[in-house]
C-alpha positions in Angstrom: 79.4 -168.6 170.5 81.6 -167.9 167.4 83.6 -170.5 165.7 86.9 -169.2 167.0 85.9 -169.9 170.5 84.8 -173.4 169.5 88.1 -173.9 167.8 89.9 -172.9 171.0 87.8 -175.2 173.1 88.8 -178.2 170.9 92.5 -177.0 170.7 92.7 -176.6 174.5 91.2 -180.1 175.0 93.8 -181.6 172.5 96.7 -179.7 174.2 95.7 -180.3 177.7 98.9 -181.0 179.7 99.5 -184.3 181.6 97.8 -184.4 184.9 95.0 -182.1 183.8 91.5 -182.6 182.3 89.9 -180.1 180.0 86.1 -179.7 180.1 84.0 -177.4 177.9 80.9 -175.4 178.7 81.1 -176.2 182.4 78.4 -174.8 184.6 79.5 -172.9 187.7 76.2 -173.4 189.6 73.8 -176.3 190.1 70.8 -176.7 187.8 68.5 -175.7 190.8 70.4 -172.4 191.3 70.4 -171.7 187.6 66.6 -172.1 187.5 66.2 -169.9 190.5 68.4 -167.1 189.1 67.3 -167.3 185.5 70.9 -167.2 184.1 73.7 -169.8 183.7 77.3 -168.8 184.4 79.4 -171.2 182.3 83.1 -171.4 181.5 84.1 -171.9 177.9 86.9 -174.2 179.2 87.6 -175.5 182.7 91.0 -177.0 183.3 91.0 -179.4 186.3 94.0 -180.9 187.9 93.9 -184.6 188.7 95.5 -184.7 192.1 94.5 -181.4 193.6 91.4 -179.2 193.7 93.1 -176.6 191.3 90.7 -175.4 188.6 91.1 -172.7 185.9 87.7 -171.3 184.7 88.5 -169.8 181.3 86.4 -167.5 179.2 87.2 -166.5 175.6 86.0 -162.9 174.9 86.3 -162.6 171.2 83.7 -160.2 169.8 82.9 -156.6 170.6 80.1 -157.7 173.0 80.7 -156.3 176.5 83.0 -158.8 178.2 82.2 -157.5 181.7 78.9 -159.4 181.6 80.7 -162.7 182.1 82.7 -161.2 185.0 79.4 -160.1 186.6 78.0 -163.6 186.2 81.0 -165.2 187.9 80.9 -162.5 190.7 77.3 -163.1 191.5 77.7 -166.9 191.3 80.3 -166.5 194.1 77.5 -165.1 196.3 75.6 -168.4 196.1 78.5 -170.9 195.7 81.8 -169.3 196.7 84.9 -170.1 194.7 87.7 -171.7 196.6 91.3 -170.3 196.7 92.2 -173.2 194.3 89.8 -171.8 191.7 90.9 -169.1 189.2 88.7 -167.2 186.8 90.7 -166.3 183.7 89.2 -164.0 181.1 91.1 -164.0 177.7 90.1 -160.9 175.7 90.9 -160.5 172.0 91.9 -157.2 170.2 88.4 -157.1 168.7 87.1 -155.8 172.0 87.7 -152.1 172.1 90.1 -150.5 174.7 87.4 -149.0 176.9 85.4 -152.2 177.3 88.6 -154.2 177.7 89.8 -151.8 180.5 86.4 -151.8 182.2 86.6 -155.6 182.3 90.2 -155.4 183.6 89.2 -153.1 186.4 86.3 -155.5 187.2 88.8 -158.3 187.7 90.2 -156.3 190.6 86.7 -156.0 192.1 86.4 -159.8 191.8 89.6 -160.2 193.7 88.3 -157.9 196.4 85.3 -160.2 197.0 87.5 -163.2 197.2 87.7 -164.7 193.7 91.2 -165.3 192.3 90.6 -163.6 189.0 92.8 -162.7 186.1 92.4 -161.1 182.7 94.8 -161.4 179.8 95.0 -160.9 176.1 93.8 -163.5 173.6 95.8 -163.9 170.3 97.7 -160.6 171.0 99.5 -160.4 167.6 96.3 -160.6 165.6 94.5 -157.3 164.6 90.8 -156.8 165.2 89.7 -157.2 161.6 91.5 -160.5 161.3 89.9 -161.7 164.6 86.5 -160.8 163.1 87.3 -162.8 159.9 88.6 -165.8 161.9 85.5 -165.8 164.0 83.4 -166.3 160.9 85.7 -168.9 159.3 85.0 -172.6 159.2 86.4 -174.9 161.8 88.3 -176.7 159.1 89.9 -173.4 158.0 90.8 -172.5 161.6 92.4 -176.0 162.1 94.6 -175.4 159.1 95.5 -171.8 160.1 98.8 -170.9 161.8 97.0 -170.0 165.1 99.1 -171.1 168.1 96.7 -172.4 170.7 99.5 -173.8 172.7 100.8 -170.3 173.4 97.3 -169.2 174.5 97.1 -172.1 176.9 100.6 -171.4 178.2 99.6 -167.8 178.9 96.5 -168.8 180.9 98.8 -170.9 183.2 101.6 -168.4 183.3 99.5 -165.4 184.5 97.4 -167.3 187.0 100.4 -168.8 188.9 102.8 -166.8 191.0 106.3 -166.2 189.8 107.4 -165.7 193.4 105.7 -167.0 196.5 107.4 -166.2 199.7 105.7 -166.0 203.1 102.6 -163.9 202.4 104.0 -162.2 199.3 102.8 -163.3 195.8 104.3 -161.8 192.7 102.7 -162.5 189.3 103.5 -161.5 185.8 101.3 -158.6 184.6 98.5 -160.4 182.8 96.9 -157.5 180.9 98.4 -154.6 178.9 96.3 -152.2 181.0 98.2 -153.3 184.1 101.5 -152.9 182.3 100.5 -149.3 181.5 99.2 -148.7 185.1 102.6 -149.8 186.4 104.2 -147.3 184.1 102.1 -144.5 185.6 102.8 -145.7 189.1 106.6 -145.7 188.5 106.5 -142.2 187.2 104.5 -141.0 190.2 106.5 -142.9 192.8 109.9 -141.8 191.5 108.8 -138.2 192.2 108.3 -139.1 195.9 111.4 -138.4 198.1 111.4 -141.8 199.9 110.8 -143.8 196.8 113.4 -141.9 194.8 115.9 -142.6 197.6 115.2 -146.3 197.2 115.4 -146.2 193.5 118.6 -144.1 193.4 119.9 -143.7 189.9 119.7 -147.0 188.2 121.0 -147.9 184.7 118.2 -149.0 182.4 118.1 -150.2 178.8 114.5 -151.4 178.3 111.6 -149.0 178.6 107.8 -149.6 178.2 106.3 -146.8 176.1 102.7 -145.6 176.5 101.6 -143.9 173.2 98.7 -142.2 174.9 100.6 -140.3 177.7 103.9 -140.3 175.8 105.5 -141.6 179.0 108.1 -144.3 179.6 109.1 -146.6 182.5 111.6 -149.4 183.1 110.2 -152.5 181.6 111.1 -154.8 184.5 109.0 -152.6 186.9 106.1 -152.8 184.4 106.1 -156.5 183.9 105.3 -157.7 187.5 102.3 -157.1 189.7 101.2 -158.0 193.3 97.6 -159.1 192.8 95.3 -158.8 195.8 93.7 -162.2 195.9 91.8 -161.7 199.2 89.1 -159.4 200.4 90.3 -155.8 200.9 88.3 -153.3 202.9 89.6 -150.2 201.2 90.6 -150.8 197.6 92.7 -148.1 195.9 93.4 -147.2 192.3 97.0 -148.7 192.8 95.8 -152.0 194.3 97.6 -154.9 192.9 100.4 -153.0 191.1 104.1 -153.1 191.6 105.5 -150.6 194.1 108.9 -149.1 194.5 109.7 -150.7 197.9 108.8 -154.2 196.8 110.7 -153.8 193.5 113.9 -152.6 195.2 113.8 -155.4 197.8 113.2 -158.1 195.2 115.8 -156.7 192.8 118.5 -157.4 195.4 117.3 -160.7 196.7 115.2 -162.7 194.2 116.7 -164.4 191.1 113.3 -165.0 189.6 112.8 -161.2 189.5 114.6 -160.9 186.2 114.8 -158.4 183.4 115.1 -160.9 180.7 112.1 -162.9 181.9 110.2 -159.7 182.2 110.9 -158.7 178.6 110.2 -162.2 177.3 106.8 -162.2 179.0 105.9 -158.7 177.6 106.8 -159.7 174.1 105.9 -163.4 173.9 102.8 -163.4 176.1 101.3 -159.8 175.8 102.3 -159.1 172.2 104.5 -156.0 173.0 107.0 -155.1 170.3 110.7 -154.5 170.9 112.1 -151.5 169.0 115.3 -149.5 168.9 115.8 -145.7 168.5 116.6 -146.2 164.9 113.3 -148.1 164.3 111.2 -145.4 166.0 112.7 -141.9 165.6 109.5 -140.2 166.8 109.4 -142.3 170.0 113.1 -141.7 170.5 112.5 -138.0 170.4 109.8 -138.3 173.0 112.1 -140.4 175.1 114.8 -137.7 174.9 112.4 -135.1 176.3 111.1 -137.5 179.0 114.5 -138.7 180.2 115.9 -135.1 180.4 113.5 -134.4 183.2 114.6 -137.6 185.1 118.4 -137.5 185.0 118.5 -137.8 188.7 116.8 -141.2 188.6 117.6 -142.8 185.2 121.0 -143.5 183.7 120.5 -144.9 180.2 122.7 -147.8 179.2 125.6 -146.7 176.9 124.2 -149.0 174.2 121.1 -146.8 174.0 117.5 -147.3 175.0 115.2 -150.0 173.7 111.5 -149.6 173.6 108.6 -152.0 174.3 105.5 -150.8 172.6 101.9 -152.1 172.9 100.4 -153.7 169.8 99.0 -151.1 167.3 95.4 -152.2 168.1 95.9 -151.2 171.8 94.9 -147.5 171.4 
């Protein structure tokens, strides 16, 4: 384990909110099972609520080593000692892990959900570039303790993405926990708005804030991109769109649910996922791409008279 993970363990213990305990290097399985299996699934941090059985099993994935290995350990541990619905596995992945490995781990989280583990993946220290993560991981604990790292925000993110924003009947709506899910929502909006029934639901809404995907050069309304419907129980037939926002749910919530809010969505994307808010003047090349994109969608998008605003992934997310 690098020193940055050790620093975060200490910081999480110091910042542990009232009513919770913070334990480090917590084994998932009994010693007997560890000996039988030959490996030892452990959480960097386990946050345990005093009065309920709620637990957050948190892994800090900092280096370029493949983070999916820890997902696999927790998944196979579930075969021998099933996690309860009150347990959540939370993988926090830094920018030093490249996009392919990060996205593989993010997709594996969806597999964990399909076998019954409430699992989430999110960013760790999203505003810090990969080379700086590497430097911090080799710094001394004393230097890390005197650095401007905001461990409180990291802990806040772990709680925010693992708890539903909206819980009504059997519907659970969460904030998108990972940049990959934000971009997957973007693709889904662009696909669904081309479908007759979904386009009829969406109509022609006025939008100001748009998420931008630098890889596909596509855009989508930021509020649609900021929320997901995670599948937290076993599903027999998983699909590539499982767990994402959908047009019918969006339109229903947009008319009835005050917590389904554009400001809250933007704040989550910028404060918790490290996305950057930019204007047309700030990003003329992106503005030009937006003009081309929106010209093909005049039946579905009316841009606010103040002009579009863009939410961009961090530079390292490429």
